[in-house]
Structures are given as C-alpha cells and as structure tokens.
VMD Tcl script that builds the backbone (N, CA, C; Angstrom):
set m [mol new atoms 252]
animate dup $m
set s [atomselect $m all]
$s set {name element resname resid chain x y z} {
  {N N MET 1 A 14.950 -12.376 -2.786}
  {CA C MET 1 A 13.971 -10.492 -2.408}
  {C C MET 1 A 13.563 -10.510 -1.706}
  {N N SER 2 A 14.015 -8.499 -1.394}
  {CA C SER 2 A 15.131 -7.888 -0.444}
  {C C SER 2 A 13.444 -7.555 0.461}
  {N N ASP 3 A 13.684 -7.464 1.405}
  {CA C ASP 3 A 12.178 -6.565 2.193}
  {C C ASP 3 A 11.708 -5.349 1.298}
  {N N THR 4 A 12.659 -5.096 0.521}
  {CA C THR 4 A 11.394 -3.449 -0.287}
  {C C THR 4 A 10.988 -4.271 -1.611}
  {N N ASP 5 A 11.013 -5.415 -2.167}
  {CA C ASP 5 A 10.390 -6.417 -2.914}
  {C C ASP 5 A 9.455 -7.006 -2.774}
  {N N TYR 6 A 9.539 -7.639 -1.470}
  {CA C TYR 6 A 8.755 -8.567 -1.090}
  {C C TYR 6 A 7.533 -6.897 -0.572}
  {N N VAL 7 A 7.263 -5.875 0.356}
  {CA C VAL 7 A 6.678 -5.395 0.313}
  {C C VAL 7 A 6.212 -4.686 -0.868}
  {N N LEU 8 A 6.885 -3.885 -1.622}
  {CA C LEU 8 A 6.261 -3.807 -3.225}
  {C C LEU 8 A 5.392 -5.064 -3.153}
  {N N SER 9 A 5.294 -6.084 -3.383}
  {CA C SER 9 A 5.008 -7.065 -4.053}
  {C C SER 9 A 3.333 -7.837 -3.654}
  {N N LYS 10 A 3.455 -7.075 -1.766}
  {CA C LYS 10 A 1.858 -7.536 -1.313}
  {C C LYS 10 A 1.695 -6.302 -1.740}
  {N N VAL 11 A 1.538 -4.846 -1.548}
  {CA C VAL 11 A 1.116 -3.720 -1.853}
  {C C VAL 11 A 0.695 -3.709 -2.913}
  {N N GLN 12 A 1.553 -4.278 -4.086}
  {CA C GLN 12 A 1.007 -4.792 -5.830}
  {C C GLN 12 A -0.493 -5.752 -5.226}
  {N N GLU 13 A -0.394 -6.402 -4.922}
  {CA C GLU 13 A -1.243 -7.021 -4.517}
  {C C GLU 13 A -2.794 -6.593 -4.042}
  {N N ALA 14 A -2.348 -5.426 -2.879}
  {CA C ALA 14 A -3.710 -4.342 -2.379}
  {C C ALA 14 A -3.838 -3.327 -2.983}
  {N N PHE 15 A -3.648 -2.760 -4.032}
  {CA C PHE 15 A -4.180 -2.018 -5.437}
  {C C PHE 15 A -4.797 -3.267 -6.171}
  {N N ALA 16 A -4.130 -3.933 -6.788}
  {CA C ALA 16 A -4.858 -4.815 -7.827}
  {C C ALA 16 A -6.170 -5.378 -6.794}
  {N N ALA 17 A -5.942 -5.999 -5.824}
  {CA C ALA 17 A -7.619 -5.821 -4.924}
  {C C ALA 17 A -8.498 -4.833 -4.832}
  {N N ALA 18 A -7.975 -2.801 -4.597}
  {CA C ALA 18 A -8.259 -1.758 -3.942}
  {C C ALA 18 A -8.986 -1.416 -5.638}
  {N N PHE 19 A -8.209 -1.495 -6.254}
  {CA C PHE 19 A -8.541 -0.974 -7.441}
  {C C PHE 19 A -9.388 -1.846 -8.978}
  {N N ASP 20 A -8.923 -3.268 -8.873}
  {CA C ASP 20 A -9.654 -3.479 -9.890}
  {C C ASP 20 A -7.970 -3.755 -11.140}
  {N N ILE 21 A -6.542 -3.368 -11.055}
  {CA C ILE 21 A -6.364 -2.577 -11.925}
  {C C ILE 21 A -4.775 -3.557 -11.727}
  {N N ASP 22 A -4.376 -3.837 -12.213}
  {CA C ASP 22 A -3.012 -4.361 -12.780}
  {C C ASP 22 A -2.542 -3.951 -12.007}
  {N N PRO 23 A -1.563 -4.970 -11.238}
  {CA C PRO 23 A -1.103 -4.663 -10.773}
  {C C PRO 23 A 0.708 -4.123 -11.073}
  {N N GLN 24 A 1.201 -5.111 -11.805}
  {CA C GLN 24 A 2.179 -5.099 -12.547}
  {C C GLN 24 A 2.391 -2.999 -13.186}
  {N N LEU 25 A 1.409 -2.021 -13.022}
  {CA C LEU 25 A 1.146 -1.027 -13.065}
  {C C LEU 25 A 1.310 -0.123 -11.928}
  {N N VAL 26 A 2.186 -0.831 -11.062}
  {CA C VAL 26 A 2.079 -0.725 -9.580}
  {C C VAL 26 A 4.190 -0.619 -8.726}
  {N N THR 27 A 4.456 0.539 -9.472}
  {CA C THR 27 A 5.833 1.068 -8.968}
  {C C THR 27 A 5.756 1.762 -7.657}
  {N N MET 28 A 7.190 1.838 -7.329}
  {CA C MET 28 A 7.796 2.551 -6.146}
  {C C MET 28 A 6.924 4.021 -5.785}
  {N N GLU 29 A 7.821 4.390 -7.869}
  {CA C GLU 29 A 7.362 5.832 -8.590}
  {C C GLU 29 A 5.057 5.930 -8.390}
  {N N THR 30 A 4.600 5.240 -8.069}
  {CA C THR 30 A 3.696 5.559 -8.218}
  {C C THR 30 A 2.252 6.134 -6.797}
  {N N SER 31 A 2.195 8.012 -7.137}
  {CA C SER 31 A 1.251 8.311 -6.176}
  {C C SER 31 A 0.085 8.047 -6.819}
  {N N ALA 32 A -0.497 9.009 -5.940}
  {CA C ALA 32 A -1.796 8.766 -5.982}
  {C C ALA 32 A -2.726 9.825 -6.921}
  {N N SER 33 A -1.581 10.793 -7.755}
  {CA C SER 33 A -2.311 10.617 -8.997}
  {C C SER 33 A -2.471 10.078 -10.581}
  {N N ASP 34 A -1.528 9.656 -10.079}
  {CA C ASP 34 A -1.621 8.208 -10.937}
  {C C ASP 34 A -2.172 7.115 -11.529}
  {N N ILE 35 A -2.893 7.620 -9.949}
  {CA C ILE 35 A -4.477 5.481 -10.805}
  {C C ILE 35 A -5.500 6.884 -10.193}
  {N N PRO 36 A -6.788 6.382 -11.198}
  {CA C PRO 36 A -8.228 7.685 -10.859}
  {C C PRO 36 A -8.972 7.471 -9.883}
  {N N LEU 37 A -9.048 6.317 -9.022}
  {CA C LEU 37 A -9.288 5.734 -9.031}
  {C C LEU 37 A -8.796 6.419 -7.105}
  {N N TRP 38 A -7.804 6.160 -6.918}
  {CA C TRP 38 A -7.017 6.448 -5.215}
  {C C TRP 38 A -7.284 8.036 -5.292}
  {N N ASP 39 A -8.773 8.870 -5.079}
  {CA C ASP 39 A -8.957 9.642 -4.323}
  {C C ASP 39 A -8.989 9.375 -2.690}
  {N N SER 40 A -9.738 10.306 -1.904}
  {CA C SER 40 A -10.457 9.759 -0.733}
  {C C SER 40 A -11.015 8.756 0.104}
  {N N VAL 41 A -12.908 8.383 -0.711}
  {CA C VAL 41 A -12.645 7.074 -0.418}
  {C C VAL 41 A -11.250 5.722 -1.176}
  {N N GLY 42 A -11.143 5.920 -2.358}
  {CA C GLY 42 A -10.339 4.804 -2.806}
  {C C GLY 42 A -9.016 5.064 -2.245}
  {N N HIS 43 A -8.540 5.284 -0.750}
  {CA C HIS 43 A -7.219 5.280 0.150}
  {C C HIS 43 A -7.749 5.341 1.378}
  {N N LEU 44 A -9.303 4.914 1.265}
  {CA C LEU 44 A -9.485 4.171 2.121}
  {C C LEU 44 A -9.824 2.539 1.793}
  {N N SER 45 A -10.350 2.282 0.514}
  {CA C SER 45 A -10.538 0.856 0.412}
  {C C SER 45 A -8.778 0.199 0.395}
  {N N LEU 46 A -7.961 1.235 -0.333}
  {CA C LEU 46 A -6.866 1.255 0.155}
  {C C LEU 46 A -6.287 0.704 1.436}
  {N N ALA 47 A -5.991 1.230 2.215}
  {CA C ALA 47 A -6.142 1.645 3.483}
  {C C ALA 47 A -6.523 -0.036 4.493}
  {N N SER 48 A -7.561 -0.029 4.408}
  {CA C SER 48 A -8.666 -1.796 4.267}
  {C C SER 48 A -7.787 -2.636 3.116}
  {N N SER 49 A -7.036 -2.597 2.015}
  {CA C SER 49 A -6.450 -3.983 1.811}
  {C C SER 49 A -5.282 -4.170 2.299}
  {N N LEU 50 A -4.126 -3.439 2.346}
  {CA C LEU 50 A -3.210 -2.792 2.585}
  {C C LEU 50 A -2.931 -3.738 4.056}
  {N N GLU 51 A -3.989 -2.535 4.946}
  {CA C GLU 51 A -4.111 -4.564 6.835}
  {C C GLU 51 A -4.247 -5.856 5.775}
  {N N GLU 52 A -5.239 -6.561 5.244}
  {CA C GLU 52 A -5.597 -6.697 5.045}
  {C C GLU 52 A -5.137 -8.239 4.703}
  {N N VAL 53 A -4.079 -7.368 3.608}
  {CA C VAL 53 A -2.999 -8.717 2.713}
  {C C VAL 53 A -1.437 -8.420 3.982}
  {N N PHE 54 A -1.525 -7.561 4.768}
  {CA C PHE 54 A -0.104 -7.566 5.511}
  {C C PHE 54 A -0.674 -7.888 6.747}
  {N N GLY 55 A -2.066 -7.792 7.410}
  {CA C GLY 55 A -2.303 -8.515 8.591}
  {C C GLY 55 A -1.602 -7.322 9.812}
  {N N ILE 56 A -1.908 -5.793 9.503}
  {CA C ILE 56 A -1.444 -5.497 10.422}
  {C C ILE 56 A -2.493 -3.758 10.567}
  {N N THR 57 A -2.360 -3.343 10.738}
  {CA C THR 57 A -3.283 -2.203 11.607}
  {C C THR 57 A -2.917 -0.579 11.199}
  {N N LEU 58 A -3.089 -0.193 10.629}
  {CA C LEU 58 A -2.897 1.232 10.583}
  {C C LEU 58 A -3.614 1.740 11.423}
  {N N ASP 59 A -2.163 3.397 12.244}
  {CA C ASP 59 A -3.383 4.600 12.514}
  {C C ASP 59 A -3.605 5.554 11.512}
  {N N VAL 60 A -4.611 6.872 12.415}
  {CA C VAL 60 A -5.071 7.836 10.979}
  {C C VAL 60 A -3.798 8.766 10.286}
  {N N ASP 61 A -2.106 8.516 11.639}
  {CA C ASP 61 A -1.364 9.605 10.733}
  {C C ASP 61 A -1.094 8.480 10.318}
  {N N GLU 62 A -0.709 7.997 9.621}
  {CA C GLU 62 A 0.388 6.741 8.921}
  {C C GLU 62 A -0.667 6.727 7.167}
  {N N LEU 63 A -2.072 6.547 7.820}
  {CA C LEU 63 A -2.631 6.445 6.591}
  {C C LEU 63 A -3.215 8.015 5.972}
  {N N MET 64 A -2.625 8.985 6.478}
  {CA C MET 64 A -2.541 10.588 5.775}
  {C C MET 64 A -0.679 10.864 5.103}
  {N N GLU 65 A 0.023 10.341 5.763}
  {CA C GLU 65 A 1.058 9.933 5.602}
  {C C GLU 65 A 1.703 9.434 3.605}
  {N N MET 66 A 0.205 8.162 3.424}
  {CA C MET 66 A 0.533 7.849 2.500}
  {C C MET 66 A -0.168 8.276 1.393}
  {N N GLU 67 A 1.186 9.243 0.633}
  {CA C GLU 67 A 1.244 9.671 -0.298}
  {C C GLU 67 A 1.136 9.219 -1.658}
  {N N ASN 68 A 2.055 8.347 -1.637}
  {CA C ASN 68 A 2.374 7.002 -2.971}
  {C C ASN 68 A 3.185 6.121 -2.647}
  {N N VAL 69 A 3.692 5.293 -3.432}
  {CA C VAL 69 A 3.601 3.456 -3.548}
  {C C VAL 69 A 5.219 3.865 -2.223}
  {N N ARG 70 A 6.128 4.815 -2.615}
  {CA C ARG 70 A 7.481 3.979 -1.326}
  {C C ARG 70 A 6.769 5.321 -0.480}
  {N N ALA 71 A 5.918 5.470 -0.249}
  {CA C ALA 71 A 5.949 6.418 1.496}
  {C C ALA 71 A 5.354 4.895 1.981}
  {N N ILE 72 A 3.876 3.869 1.679}
  {CA C ILE 72 A 3.369 3.164 1.788}
  {C C ILE 72 A 4.339 2.076 2.181}
  {N N VAL 73 A 5.094 1.916 0.777}
  {CA C VAL 73 A 6.629 0.619 1.459}
  {C C VAL 73 A 7.094 1.357 2.560}
  {N N ARG 74 A 7.646 2.607 2.686}
  {CA C ARG 74 A 8.258 2.628 3.785}
  {C C ARG 74 A 7.879 2.847 5.141}
  {N N ILE 75 A 6.494 3.009 5.380}
  {CA C ILE 75 A 5.106 2.414 6.607}
  {C C ILE 75 A 5.090 1.587 6.544}
  {N N ILE 76 A 5.314 0.687 5.965}
  {CA C ILE 76 A 4.470 -1.167 6.324}
  {C C ILE 76 A 5.681 -1.662 6.730}
  {N N THR 77 A 7.010 -2.274 6.388}
  {CA C THR 77 A 7.980 -2.442 6.374}
  {C C THR 77 A 8.368 -2.713 7.957}
  {N N PRO 78 A 8.258 -1.558 8.579}
  {CA C PRO 78 A 8.974 -1.908 10.304}
  {C C PRO 78 A 7.382 -2.078 10.882}
  {N N LYS 79 A 6.333 -2.389 10.030}
  {CA C LYS 79 A 5.972 -3.125 11.248}
  {C C LYS 79 A 5.590 -4.480 10.890}
  {N N LEU 80 A 6.275 -5.096 9.673}
  {CA C LEU 80 A 6.094 -6.446 9.894}
  {C C LEU 80 A 7.001 -6.928 10.692}
  {N N SER 81 A 8.377 -6.577 10.965}
  {CA C SER 81 A 8.554 -6.806 11.598}
  {C C SER 81 A 8.557 -6.798 13.226}
  {N N GLU 82 A 7.987 -6.141 13.612}
  {CA C GLU 82 A 6.664 -5.695 15.174}
  {C C GLU 82 A 6.316 -6.903 15.459}
  {N N LYS 83 A 5.271 -7.861 14.153}
  {CA C LYS 83 A 4.937 -8.642 14.312}
  {C C LYS 83 A 5.438 -10.083 14.707}
  {N N VAL 84 A 6.503 -9.861 13.659}
  {CA C VAL 84 A 7.263 -11.990 14.017}
  {C C VAL 84 A 7.344 -12.185 15.644}
}
mol reanalyze $m
mol bondsrecalc $m
mol representation Tube
mol addrep $m
C-alpha cells in the first residue's frame, strides 16, 4: 500500500466519522460540493476527525487549503513523516 493509499484510507475513516457516510464514497476527486454536510461547520468537524484519526494538529492555513480530498492528502502526508 502506497503512502497515498494509506492516507486516503484514513481520510475516508475521518469522513465517515465526521459526516456519517460510506467511506467508499470518498475518493481523491471528492470536494466539498460532493458532500452535503461539508459546509463551514462540517469542515470543523472534519478537521477534528482528521486530527484524531492521524494524531496530528492542523493549523488555520492548512484548514483553509482543504477544499478537496486531494488537498487533504497533500497536506497530511508530510505530517506523518514528521511524527516518526
């Protein structure tokens, strides 16, 4: 499993926890417009879920960049290597 596949699978877990959706609905192409509950309040719930699933902290600039799953994976992947 590549790093991207691993991160995507954990992102799917976070989406399932935050929005109570089937994780398989979440792909690298998923954006906020694809998830009805992914609004400003939902974004905070998702951020909290991502921090919990990955054991990381996200700053405000990173949260602002997270407009789609591809951006989320791009932001989180380097944070995992920092944790080791």
